[in-house]
N, C-alpha and C positions, 0 to 999 in steps of 0.2 A: 674440515673445508668443504668435504664432499657433500655433507648434510647440509652447509649453508647454500652451496649451488642446488641442490635440490629442492630446498625452501624457495630461494628466488624463482627458481623455474616453476613450481608449483604456484606461485603467487602470480607471476605473468600468465599462467594459463588460465587461472581463475578470473584474472581480470578481463581478459579476451572474452569470458562468457558474461561476466557482470556488465560488460560495456554495450550488451544487446538489450538490457533490462531498461525500461521506461524509467528514467530519474523521478523521485518525488515532486510533487510541486511546488515544494519549498526550498528546493536545490536547484541550482544550474548545474548542467553536464560536467563542466571540468571539476568544479567543487564536489560534485557528487563522486565522481573517480577517484578524487583524492582522499575523500573520505572512505571509500571502498577499497583503496589500495592500503590505507592504515588498518580498516578491519581485517584485510585478507593477512597482512603480514603478522597482525596479533595472533591471528587464528593459527597460522602456519608455526610461528614460533612457539607458541604454547605447548603445541604437540611435540615440538622438538626438544623443548626444556624438559617436559614432563618424562619423556622417555631416556633422553639423553643417551641415544644409541644411534650409530651410524647406519644402521640396518634399517630404519625407518623407511617404507616404502613412499615414492613420489605421490603415489595415490591416496594414502593415507594423509601425507601433509595436504594435498590438493583439496581432499575433502573436508578437512578441519577449516581451511582458508575458506572454502566455499560457503561452509554452515555459518562462520562468523559473519560472512557478506550477507548471507540471507537472513539471518536473526535481526541484523539491522535494518535490512531493506524491509522487512515486515514490520519493525517496528516504526520506522518512519511512515509506511503508507497507512499504518493504524493511527497515528498520530493527526496525519494530514486528513484522513477520513474524520475523525473525530472532530476536528478544528473547521471541516469544510466538508458538511454530509452532502452538499449537492456538487461534487467537483466537477462532473461533467455539464451541469446545468450552469455551473459558475463560469466556466471556459466559455459558454456560448454567451453568457452575460457580459463578459469583458468587452464584446462586441457592440452590445446593444442593451443595456439595462432594462430599457424601455420595452423592448421585445420579452424580456423574461416577466415582468410586472404584467403584461398583456397576457402571456401563457398563464401565468399563476391566476389572472382574473377571470379566465374562460373556464376555469376548472370548477367542478359544482362546490358547494358548500361542503358536502361531506368529505370530497378529496382533499380541499384545503386543509379541513380540520384534521384529517389524517397526516398530512405532512407537518402541521402546525404542531401536533401532539409529538409526532417522533421526532422532528429536527430543531424545533425553537424551545418546547418543553422539555426536551430529552426524555419522553416516555420510552419505556422499552417495548418491543413486539409484545413479550410476555404480558407487561402490564396492560396493555391497549386489548391484548385478546380476553384477559380476566375482565376488563371493564365491559366489553361487548359480548361476551358470552361466546365467543367464537375460538377457533382453533388458532394456534401462532402461526401456522401455517397459512390460514386465511388472511391474516394480517400481512404477512410478509407479501403474499401474492398480491393484495390490495395495492400495497407500497408500489411493488415492482410495475404493476400496470399502470400507476399514476405516473411514476418517473418516467417510464416508455411513452406515456401521453405528452409529457411535458418536452422530452427529448425529439418528438416526431414534430410538435409546434415550433421548437427552435429551430429546427432546419429549415 
């Protein structure tokens, strides 16, 4: 009974922390919190069942619950990023898609080509670096600069 109360307390503590995280874009906040509750409970009970001992500390249970939530959180954001590479730009685009098209049109041909290859053709930065004979870091810096430019234009 004491272990069960410790698990419940650890899950509640974990969820207070998780509530501060930004939910992935494909989840509403209430649905996300329900999902995180399930993940936290599963993480907490898994350590309790593994050990089967009333001497498991609150912090050990809490850490397992939090790790389960973090793993799912990262998984959902990877999925969201993969399916929506322009998350920030798309948020702006919901307000007015014409502004986004205008911003994309104002980019140089080289900048548009970089975005096209990375996001529409799904080339990796490593592949582009090899094609262009530059470092991966150079490609990454170019990408970040173009995205920053787009964000500025969209504001």
